[in-house]
N, CA, C and O atoms as CSV, one atom per row, in Angstrom:
chain,resi,resn,atom,element,x,y,z
A,1,MET,N,N,26.599,-50.027,35.142
A,1,MET,CA,C,26.347,-50.286,33.751
A,1,MET,C,C,26.735,-49.072,32.923
A,1,MET,O,O,26.495,-47.927,33.309
A,2,SER,N,N,27.313,-49.340,31.825
A,2,SER,CA,C,27.679,-48.225,30.947
A,2,SER,C,C,26.716,-48.176,29.768
A,2,SER,O,O,26.332,-49.201,29.204
A,3,SER,N,N,26.345,-46.969,29.420
A,3,SER,CA,C,25.463,-46.773,28.273
A,3,SER,C,C,26.287,-46.363,27.070
A,3,SER,O,O,27.321,-45.709,27.205
A,4,ILE,N,N,25.833,-46.741,25.923
A,4,ILE,CA,C,26.521,-46.381,24.691
A,4,ILE,C,C,25.704,-45.296,23.999
A,4,ILE,O,O,24.541,-45.493,23.649
A,5,TYR,N,N,26.351,-44.141,23.813
A,5,TYR,CA,C,25.697,-43.019,23.151
A,5,TYR,C,C,26.372,-42.782,21.809
A,5,TYR,O,O,27.595,-42.859,21.689
A,6,GLN,N,N,25.562,-42.496,20.814
A,6,GLN,CA,C,26.118,-42.158,19.513
A,6,GLN,C,C,26.367,-40.660,19.466
A,6,GLN,O,O,25.553,-39.868,19.943
A,7,ILE,N,N,27.491,-40.282,18.891
A,7,ILE,CA,C,27.854,-38.883,18.777
A,7,ILE,C,C,27.374,-38.366,17.426
A,7,ILE,O,O,27.637,-38.968,16.385
A,8,ASN,N,N,26.671,-37.246,17.461
A,8,ASN,CA,C,26.220,-36.620,16.222
A,8,ASN,C,C,27.374,-35.798,15.653
A,8,ASN,O,O,27.676,-34.717,16.158
A,9,LYS,N,N,28.010,-36.304,14.614
A,9,LYS,CA,C,29.189,-35.637,14.075
A,9,LYS,C,C,28.848,-34.597,13.013
A,9,LYS,O,O,29.734,-33.868,12.566
A,10,SER,N,N,27.616,-34.515,12.610
A,10,SER,CA,C,27.237,-33.557,11.581
A,10,SER,C,C,26.424,-32.408,12.178
A,10,SER,O,O,25.438,-31.966,11.588
A,11,ILE,N,N,26.836,-31.935,13.330
A,11,ILE,CA,C,26.047,-30.938,14.035
A,11,ILE,C,C,26.103,-29.563,13.366
A,11,ILE,O,O,25.122,-28.822,13.429
A,12,ASN,N,N,27.205,-29.205,12.738
A,12,ASN,CA,C,27.314,-27.892,12.096
A,12,ASN,C,C,27.206,-27.961,10.580
A,12,ASN,O,O,27.407,-26.951,9.906
A,13,LYS,N,N,26.899,-29.102,10.044
A,13,LYS,CA,C,26.778,-29.246,8.597
A,13,LYS,C,C,25.363,-28.859,8.165
A,13,LYS,O,O,24.404,-29.077,8.906
A,14,PRO,N,N,25.234,-28.290,6.974
A,14,PRO,CA,C,23.894,-27.930,6.491
A,14,PRO,C,C,23.103,-29.171,6.096
A,14,PRO,O,O,23.673,-30.230,5.830
A,15,ILE,N,N,21.789,-29.025,6.064
A,15,ILE,CA,C,20.927,-30.117,5.645
A,15,ILE,C,C,21.158,-30.370,4.162
A,15,ILE,O,O,21.198,-29.434,3.363
A,16,GLU,N,N,21.308,-31.639,3.801
A,16,GLU,CA,C,21.550,-31.978,2.403
A,16,GLU,C,C,20.674,-33.154,2.014
A,16,GLU,O,O,20.556,-34.126,2.760
A,17,PHE,N,N,20.064,-33.062,0.851
A,17,PHE,CA,C,19.268,-34.159,0.318
A,17,PHE,C,C,19.564,-34.293,-1.162
A,17,PHE,O,O,19.148,-33.457,-1.964
A,18,ARG,N,N,20.275,-35.331,-1.519
A,18,ARG,CA,C,20.629,-35.631,-2.910
A,18,ARG,C,C,21.243,-34.450,-3.643
A,18,ARG,O,O,20.883,-34.166,-4.786
A,19,GLY,N,N,22.159,-33.770,-2.995
A,19,GLY,CA,C,22.871,-32.663,-3.625
A,19,GLY,C,C,22.227,-31.302,-3.428
A,19,GLY,O,O,22.821,-30.286,-3.787
A,20,LEU,N,N,21.027,-31.260,-2.867
A,20,LEU,CA,C,20.360,-29.982,-2.600
A,20,LEU,C,C,20.647,-29.567,-1.167
A,20,LEU,O,O,20.567,-30.378,-0.244
A,21,TYR,N,N,20.978,-28.304,-0.993
A,21,TYR,CA,C,21.328,-27.817,0.334
A,21,TYR,C,C,20.278,-26.843,0.849
A,21,TYR,O,O,19.717,-26.061,0.081
A,22,GLY,N,N,20.016,-26.892,2.152
A,22,GLY,CA,C,19.239,-25.893,2.867
A,22,GLY,C,C,17.891,-25.555,2.275
A,22,GLY,O,O,17.023,-26.416,2.131
A,23,GLN,N,N,17.726,-24.272,1.930
A,23,GLN,CA,C,16.431,-23.770,1.512
A,23,GLN,C,C,16.010,-24.298,0.151
A,23,GLN,O,O,14.832,-24.205,-0.193
A,24,TYR,N,N,16.928,-24.852,-0.640
A,24,TYR,CA,C,16.577,-25.358,-1.959
A,24,TYR,C,C,15.683,-26.586,-1.867
A,24,TYR,O,O,14.914,-26.862,-2.788
A,25,ILE,N,N,15.775,-27.320,-0.772
A,25,ILE,CA,C,14.873,-28.449,-0.548
A,25,ILE,C,C,13.450,-27.929,-0.405
A,25,ILE,O,O,12.516,-28.516,-0.949
A,26,ALA,N,N,13.281,-26.831,0.323
A,26,ALA,CA,C,11.956,-26.240,0.493
A,26,ALA,C,C,11.436,-25.661,-0.821
A,26,ALA,O,O,10.246,-25.770,-1.115
A,27,TYR,N,N,12.318,-25.047,-1.613
A,27,TYR,CA,C,11.900,-24.520,-2.915
A,27,TYR,C,C,11.398,-25.639,-3.815
A,27,TYR,O,O,10.382,-25.490,-4.493
A,28,LEU,N,N,12.108,-26.753,-3.820
A,28,LEU,CA,C,11.708,-27.885,-4.646
A,28,LEU,C,C,10.383,-28.467,-4.162
A,28,LEU,O,O,9.517,-28.798,-4.972
A,29,ALA,N,N,10.224,-28.592,-2.858
A,29,ALA,CA,C,8.979,-29.133,-2.310
A,29,ALA,C,C,7.799,-28.223,-2.638
A,29,ALA,O,O,6.732,-28.701,-3.024
A,30,ALA,N,N,7.989,-26.908,-2.485
A,30,ALA,CA,C,6.903,-25.970,-2.793
A,30,ALA,C,C,6.562,-26.015,-4.280
A,30,ALA,O,O,5.388,-25.955,-4.646
A,31,GLY,N,N,7.566,-26.118,-5.132
A,31,GLY,CA,C,7.318,-26.216,-6.568
A,31,GLY,C,C,6.564,-27.482,-6.932
A,31,GLY,O,O,5.682,-27.454,-7.790
A,32,LEU,N,N,6.900,-28.590,-6.291
A,32,LEU,CA,C,6.204,-29.842,-6.569
A,32,LEU,C,C,4.751,-29.794,-6.106
A,32,LEU,O,O,3.873,-30.358,-6.759
A,33,VAL,N,N,4.493,-29.125,-4.983
A,33,VAL,CA,C,3.109,-28.969,-4.511
A,33,VAL,C,C,2.315,-28.120,-5.505
A,33,VAL,O,O,1.166,-28.437,-5.814
A,34,VAL,N,N,2.923,-27.044,-6.004
A,34,VAL,CA,C,2.249,-26.198,-6.995
A,34,VAL,C,C,1.963,-26.993,-8.270
A,34,VAL,O,O,0.891,-26.854,-8.859
A,35,LEU,N,N,2.905,-27.815,-8.694
A,35,LEU,CA,C,2.686,-28.646,-9.884
A,35,LEU,C,C,1.575,-29.666,-9.657
A,35,LEU,O,O,0.778,-29.923,-10.560
A,36,LEU,N,N,1.514,-30.238,-8.482
A,36,LEU,CA,C,0.456,-31.201,-8.171
A,36,LEU,C,C,-0.911,-30.537,-8.193
A,36,LEU,O,O,-1.865,-31.087,-8.744
A,37,ILE,N,N,-1.007,-29.363,-7.599
A,37,ILE,CA,C,-2.284,-28.637,-7.580
A,37,ILE,C,C,-2.683,-28.210,-8.992
A,37,ILE,O,O,-3.851,-28.307,-9.367
A,38,SER,N,N,-1.710,-27.739,-9.771
A,38,SER,CA,C,-2.030,-27.335,-11.143
A,38,SER,C,C,-2.449,-28.534,-11.989
A,38,SER,O,O,-3.329,-28.398,-12.839
A,39,PHE,N,N,-1.844,-29.703,-11.780
A,39,PHE,CA,C,-2.275,-30.906,-12.492
A,39,PHE,C,C,-3.719,-31.250,-12.140
A,39,PHE,O,O,-4.528,-31.561,-13.014
A,40,ALA,N,N,-4.029,-31.187,-10.838
A,40,ALA,CA,C,-5.392,-31.510,-10.413
A,40,ALA,C,C,-6.402,-30.516,-10.995
A,40,ALA,O,O,-7.470,-30.923,-11.451
A,41,LEU,N,N,-6.081,-29.236,-10.985
A,41,LEU,CA,C,-6.996,-28.239,-11.530
A,41,LEU,C,C,-7.210,-28.411,-13.030
A,41,LEU,O,O,-8.341,-28.341,-13.510
A,42,LEU,N,N,-6.136,-28.634,-13.764
A,42,LEU,CA,C,-6.270,-28.829,-15.202
A,42,LEU,C,C,-7.062,-30.101,-15.524
A,42,LEU,O,O,-7.838,-30.121,-16.480
A,43,TYR,N,N,-6.872,-31.139,-14.747
A,43,TYR,CA,C,-7.599,-32.385,-14.965
A,43,TYR,C,C,-9.082,-32.219,-14.655
A,43,TYR,O,O,-9.940,-32.734,-15.372
A,44,ILE,N,N,-9.372,-31.491,-13.576
A,44,ILE,CA,C,-10.764,-31.251,-13.197
A,44,ILE,C,C,-11.460,-30.360,-14.222
A,44,ILE,O,O,-12.645,-30.541,-14.502
A,45,LEU,N,N,-10.723,-29.394,-14.783
A,45,LEU,CA,C,-11.309,-28.502,-15.782
A,45,LEU,C,C,-11.574,-29.208,-17.107
A,45,LEU,O,O,-12.250,-28.648,-17.971
A,46,GLY,N,N,-11.070,-30.400,-17.285
A,46,GLY,CA,C,-11.371,-31.185,-18.466
A,46,GLY,C,C,-10.362,-31.055,-19.589
A,46,GLY,O,O,-10.653,-31.426,-20.726
A,47,VAL,N,N,-9.185,-30.536,-19.293
A,47,VAL,CA,C,-8.141,-30.466,-20.319
A,47,VAL,C,C,-7.664,-31.893,-20.590
A,47,VAL,O,O,-7.541,-32.702,-19.671
A,48,ALA,N,N,-7.402,-32.186,-21.847
A,48,ALA,CA,C,-7.021,-33.550,-22.228
A,48,ALA,C,C,-5.740,-33.975,-21.516
A,48,ALA,O,O,-4.805,-33.193,-21.348
A,49,LEU,N,N,-5.732,-35.227,-21.109
A,49,LEU,CA,C,-4.580,-35.776,-20.395
A,49,LEU,C,C,-3.332,-35.802,-21.271
A,49,LEU,O,O,-2.213,-35.752,-20.761
A,50,VAL,N,N,-3.520,-35.879,-22.582
A,50,VAL,CA,C,-2.404,-35.872,-23.521
A,50,VAL,C,C,-1.686,-34.520,-23.475
A,50,VAL,O,O,-0.489,-34.447,-23.752
A,51,ILE,N,N,-2.399,-33.466,-23.132
A,51,ILE,CA,C,-1.808,-32.131,-23.025
A,51,ILE,C,C,-1.274,-31.877,-21.617
A,51,ILE,O,O,-0.192,-31.316,-21.448
A,52,VAL,N,N,-2.032,-32.287,-20.625
A,52,VAL,CA,C,-1.688,-31.987,-19.222
A,52,VAL,C,C,-0.433,-32.723,-18.780
A,52,VAL,O,O,0.450,-32.126,-18.164
A,53,LEU,N,N,-0.345,-34.004,-19.086
A,53,LEU,CA,C,0.767,-34.816,-18.591
A,53,LEU,C,C,2.125,-34.359,-19.120
A,53,LEU,O,O,3.043,-34.196,-18.315
A,54,PRO,N,N,2.308,-34.142,-20.422
A,54,PRO,CA,C,3.618,-33.639,-20.868
A,54,PRO,C,C,3.934,-32.240,-20.341
A,54,PRO,O,O,5.091,-31.917,-20.075
A,55,LEU,N,N,2.895,-31.411,-20.193
A,55,LEU,CA,C,3.110,-30.066,-19.654
A,55,LEU,C,C,3.637,-30.117,-18.226
A,55,LEU,O,O,4.618,-29.449,-17.897
A,56,ILE,N,N,2.988,-30.906,-17.383
A,56,ILE,CA,C,3.399,-31.009,-15.973
A,56,ILE,C,C,4.759,-31.694,-15.860
A,56,ILE,O,O,5.585,-31.283,-15.045
A,57,LEU,N,N,5.004,-32.721,-16.652
A,57,LEU,CA,C,6.309,-33.394,-16.602
A,57,LEU,C,C,7.426,-32.468,-17.077
A,57,LEU,O,O,8.516,-32.467,-16.505
A,58,GLY,N,N,7.163,-31.687,-18.112
A,58,GLY,CA,C,8.163,-30.730,-18.589
A,58,GLY,C,C,8.454,-29.647,-17.561
A,58,GLY,O,O,9.611,-29.293,-17.331
A,59,LEU,N,N,7.393,-29.121,-16.939
A,59,LEU,CA,C,7.590,-28.108,-15.899
A,59,LEU,C,C,8.300,-28.695,-14.675
A,59,LEU,O,O,9.109,-28.018,-14.041
A,60,GLY,N,N,7.996,-29.951,-14.346
A,60,GLY,CA,C,8.680,-30.610,-13.229
A,60,GLY,C,C,10.155,-30.812,-13.507
A,60,GLY,O,O,10.994,-30.608,-12.630
A,61,GLY,N,N,10.472,-31.215,-14.734
A,61,GLY,CA,C,11.885,-31.367,-15.111
A,61,GLY,C,C,12.614,-30.035,-15.076
A,61,GLY,O,O,13.756,-29.957,-14.623
A,62,GLY,N,N,11.946,-28.979,-15.559
A,62,GLY,CA,C,12.533,-27.635,-15.501
A,62,GLY,C,C,12.741,-27.168,-14.075
A,62,GLY,O,O,13.731,-26.508,-13.761
A,63,LEU,N,N,11.781,-27.523,-13.200
A,63,LEU,CA,C,11.910,-27.167,-11.783
A,63,LEU,C,C,13.117,-27.848,-11.161
A,63,LEU,O,O,13.900,-27.205,-10.462
A,64,PHE,N,N,13.277,-29.146,-11.408
A,64,PHE,CA,C,14.425,-29.879,-10.871
A,64,PHE,C,C,15.730,-29.298,-11.401
A,64,PHE,O,O,16.686,-29.121,-10.645
A,65,PHE,N,N,15.773,-29.002,-12.688
A,65,PHE,CA,C,16.982,-28.455,-13.287
A,65,PHE,C,C,17.318,-27.088,-12.687
A,65,PHE,O,O,18.473,-26.822,-12.356
A,66,ALA,N,N,16.314,-26.225,-12.548
A,66,ALA,CA,C,16.550,-24.878,-12.031
A,66,ALA,C,C,16.992,-24.896,-10.569
A,66,ALA,O,O,17.904,-24.164,-10.187
A,67,VAL,N,N,16.354,-25.725,-9.757
A,67,VAL,CA,C,16.689,-25.759,-8.331
A,67,VAL,C,C,18.076,-26.364,-8.111
A,67,VAL,O,O,18.837,-25.868,-7.281
A,68,THR,N,N,18.413,-27.423,-8.838
A,68,THR,CA,C,19.753,-27.993,-8.671
A,68,THR,C,C,20.818,-27.033,-9.199
A,68,THR,O,O,21.917,-26.973,-8.648
A,69,ARG,N,N,20.512,-26.292,-10.246
A,69,ARG,CA,C,21.458,-25.302,-10.763
A,69,ARG,C,C,21.691,-24.187,-9.741
A,69,ARG,O,O,22.828,-23.770,-9.521
A,70,LEU,N,N,20.605,-23.706,-9.116
A,70,LEU,CA,C,20.750,-22.683,-8.078
A,70,LEU,C,C,21.542,-23.211,-6.891
A,70,LEU,O,O,22.378,-22.501,-6.334
A,71,SER,N,N,21.279,-24.457,-6.503
A,71,SER,CA,C,21.977,-25.047,-5.361
A,71,SER,C,C,23.469,-25.182,-5.635
A,71,SER,O,O,24.287,-24.923,-4.752
A,72,LYS,N,N,23.830,-25.584,-6.847
A,72,LYS,CA,C,25.249,-25.729,-7.171
A,72,LYS,C,C,25.926,-24.375,-7.351
A,72,LYS,O,O,27.100,-24.224,-7.012
A,73,ARG,N,N,25.208,-23.398,-7.875
A,73,ARG,CA,C,25.817,-22.085,-8.130
A,73,ARG,C,C,26.031,-21.293,-6.847
A,73,ARG,O,O,27.100,-20.716,-6.649
A,74,PHE,N,N,25.025,-21.258,-5.971
A,74,PHE,CA,C,25.088,-20.389,-4.806
A,74,PHE,C,C,25.440,-21.105,-3.512
A,74,PHE,O,O,25.910,-20.456,-2.578
A,75,GLY,N,N,25.236,-22.390,-3.416
A,75,GLY,CA,C,25.544,-23.093,-2.179
A,75,GLY,C,C,24.486,-22.891,-1.115
A,75,GLY,O,O,23.333,-22.586,-1.420
A,76,VAL,N,N,24.887,-23.062,0.138
A,76,VAL,CA,C,23.918,-23.079,1.227
A,76,VAL,C,C,23.293,-21.706,1.458
A,76,VAL,O,O,22.069,-21.579,1.420
A,77,HIS,N,N,24.094,-20.688,1.694
A,77,HIS,CA,C,23.568,-19.365,2.014
A,77,HIS,C,C,23.809,-18.353,0.901
A,77,HIS,O,O,23.517,-17.169,1.070
A,78,GLY,N,N,24.333,-18.798,-0.222
A,78,GLY,CA,C,24.738,-17.872,-1.271
A,78,GLY,C,C,23.603,-17.135,-1.935
A,78,GLY,O,O,23.769,-15.977,-2.319
A,79,LEU,N,N,22.441,-17.773,-2.085
A,79,LEU,CA,C,21.326,-17.105,-2.751
A,79,LEU,C,C,20.801,-15.961,-1.907
A,79,LEU,O,O,20.495,-14.896,-2.443
A,80,SER,N,N,20.689,-16.151,-0.604
A,80,SER,CA,C,20.221,-15.058,0.259
A,80,SER,C,C,21.249,-13.936,0.312
A,80,SER,O,O,20.875,-12.765,0.387
A,81,LYS,N,N,22.536,-14.270,0.272
A,81,LYS,CA,C,23.562,-13.224,0.233
A,81,LYS,C,C,23.516,-12.472,-1.094
A,81,LYS,O,O,23.702,-11.256,-1.125
A,82,PHE,N,N,23.268,-13.190,-2.189
A,82,PHE,CA,C,23.173,-12.567,-3.502
A,82,PHE,C,C,21.985,-11.609,-3.553
A,82,PHE,O,O,22.103,-10.495,-4.062
A,83,MET,N,N,20.841,-12.046,-3.024
A,83,MET,CA,C,19.654,-11.184,-3.025
A,83,MET,C,C,19.854,-9.980,-2.106
A,83,MET,O,O,19.380,-8.887,-2.419
A,84,ALA,N,N,20.540,-10.156,-0.988
A,84,ALA,CA,C,20.807,-9.044,-0.081
A,84,ALA,C,C,21.749,-8.035,-0.719
A,84,ALA,O,O,21.585,-6.828,-0.544
A,85,LYS,N,N,22.726,-8.525,-1.451
A,85,LYS,CA,C,23.678,-7.631,-2.108
A,85,LYS,C,C,23.012,-6.818,-3.206
A,85,LYS,O,O,23.379,-5.665,-3.436
A,86,ARG,N,N,22.037,-7.410,-3.884
A,86,ARG,CA,C,21.299,-6.681,-4.912
A,86,ARG,C,C,20.473,-5.551,-4.320
A,86,ARG,O,O,20.165,-4.582,-5.014
A,87,GLY,N,N,20.110,-5.663,-3.045
A,87,GLY,CA,C,19.306,-4.637,-2.392
A,87,GLY,C,C,20.111,-3.451,-1.888
A,87,GLY,O,O,19.535,-2.438,-1.491
A,88,LEU,N,N,21.435,-3.561,-1.897
A,88,LEU,CA,C,22.272,-2.456,-1.428
A,88,LEU,C,C,22.329,-1.347,-2.475
A,88,LEU,O,O,22.337,-1.634,-3.673
A,89,PRO,N,N,22.368,-0.100,-2.049
A,89,PRO,CA,C,22.496,0.984,-3.032
A,89,PRO,C,C,23.922,1.028,-3.594
A,89,PRO,O,O,24.868,0.570,-2.953
A,90,THR,N,N,24.057,1.584,-4.795
A,90,THR,CA,C,25.382,1.666,-5.408
A,90,THR,C,C,26.210,2.780,-4.786
A,90,THR,O,O,27.437,2.693,-4.731
A,91,TYR,N,N,25.546,3.815,-4.322
A,91,TYR,CA,C,26.267,4.897,-3.653
A,91,TYR,C,C,25.324,5.574,-2.665
A,91,TYR,O,O,24.104,5.434,-2.752
A,92,LEU,N,N,25.916,6.315,-1.716
A,92,LEU,CA,C,25.158,7.067,-0.719
A,92,LEU,C,C,25.398,8.547,-0.958
A,92,LEU,O,O,26.510,8.955,-1.293
A,93,LYS,N,N,24.366,9.344,-0.789
A,93,LYS,CA,C,24.486,10.769,-1.049
A,93,LYS,C,C,24.115,11.519,0.232
A,93,LYS,O,O,23.016,11.360,0.764
A,94,PHE,N,N,25.037,12.326,0.709
A,94,PHE,CA,C,24.809,13.128,1.899
A,94,PHE,C,C,24.796,14.598,1.518
A,94,PHE,O,O,25.619,15.045,0.718
A,95,ARG,N,N,23.873,15.343,2.084
A,95,ARG,CA,C,23.773,16.771,1.769
A,95,ARG,C,C,24.593,17.634,2.727
A,95,ARG,O,O,24.845,18.810,2.464
A,96,SER,N,N,25.004,17.028,3.846
A,96,SER,CA,C,25.829,17.795,4.780
A,96,SER,C,C,26.902,16.889,5.373
A,96,SER,O,O,26.834,15.665,5.256
A,97,ARG,N,N,27.893,17.507,6.011
A,97,ARG,CA,C,28.976,16.746,6.635
A,97,ARG,C,C,28.676,16.417,8.081
A,97,ARG,O,O,29.524,15.852,8.772
A,98,ARG,N,N,27.505,16.753,8.549
A,98,ARG,CA,C,27.144,16.570,9.952
A,98,ARG,C,C,27.249,15.104,10.374
A,98,ARG,O,O,27.630,14.815,11.508
A,99,VAL,N,N,26.923,14.198,9.495
A,99,VAL,CA,C,26.982,12.768,9.814
A,99,VAL,C,C,28.404,12.365,10.166
A,99,VAL,O,O,28.618,11.621,11.123
A,100,PHE,N,N,29.381,12.848,9.403
A,100,PHE,CA,C,30.769,12.457,9.625
A,100,PHE,C,C,31.417,13.233,10.758
A,100,PHE,O,O,32.260,12.681,11.465
A,101,THR,N,N,31.054,14.494,10.957
A,101,THR,CA,C,31.630,15.248,12.073
A,101,THR,C,C,31.119,14.729,13.405
A,101,THR,O,O,31.823,14.815,14.411
A,102,GLY,N,N,29.917,14.197,13.427
A,102,GLY,CA,C,29.379,13.607,14.652
A,102,GLY,C,C,30.086,12.328,15.026
A,102,GLY,O,O,30.132,11.975,16.204
A,103,LEU,N,N,30.631,11.631,14.070
A,103,LEU,CA,C,31.335,10.387,14.350
A,103,LEU,C,C,32.662,10.646,15.062
A,103,LEU,O,O,33.059,9.866,15.928
A,104,LYS,N,N,33.343,11.721,14.711
A,104,LYS,CA,C,34.630,12.026,15.318
A,104,LYS,C,C,34.515,12.365,16.799
A,104,LYS,O,O,35.278,11.860,17.622
A,105,SER,N,N,33.570,13.212,17.125
A,105,SER,CA,C,33.475,13.685,18.501
A,105,SER,C,C,32.759,12.682,19.417
A,105,SER,O,O,32.845,12.801,20.639
A,106,GLY,N,N,32.076,11.723,18.859
A,106,GLY,CA,C,31.403,10.730,19.682
A,106,GLY,C,C,29.986,11.118,20.038
A,106,GLY,O,O,29.293,10.332,20.683
A,107,ARG,N,N,29.524,12.285,19.651
A,107,ARG,CA,C,28.149,12.670,19.933
A,107,ARG,C,C,27.248,12.233,18.788
A,107,ARG,O,O,27.703,11.994,17.669
A,108,LYS,N,N,25.968,12.134,19.095
A,108,LYS,CA,C,25.018,11.737,18.071
A,108,LYS,C,C,24.689,12.893,17.175
A,108,LYS,O,O,24.557,14.029,17.632
A,109,SER,N,N,24.554,12.609,15.887
A,109,SER,CA,C,24.162,13.661,14.947
A,109,SER,C,C,22.685,13.510,14.648
A,109,SER,O,O,22.122,12.417,14.710
A,110,VAL,N,N,22.086,14.613,14.327
A,110,VAL,CA,C,20.643,14.601,14.052
A,110,VAL,C,C,20.383,14.803,12.582
A,110,VAL,O,O,19.228,14.823,12.156
């Protein structure tokens, strides 16, 4: 008997959900959880629903807009690369040439 196996053709493709790639799905989910908790807290505190509902809907729309904008601008790994590049120094300052002379001879410099 022969078995029929389906081949997973998207093995190296990033996770995508409605145009959002990779970590942006998690950012959106975390933002929605924060909005849900803030809605519940404001409602429990007795803030009028006329104020709470437009506030949460506006913040939710802003969240969707911001996350989709980040996803389109940076792509799958672009945001982490952008943040890593911001952490690099603009220049390096050495007080002695010992670092470079140690590289030539193959010995370790202290």
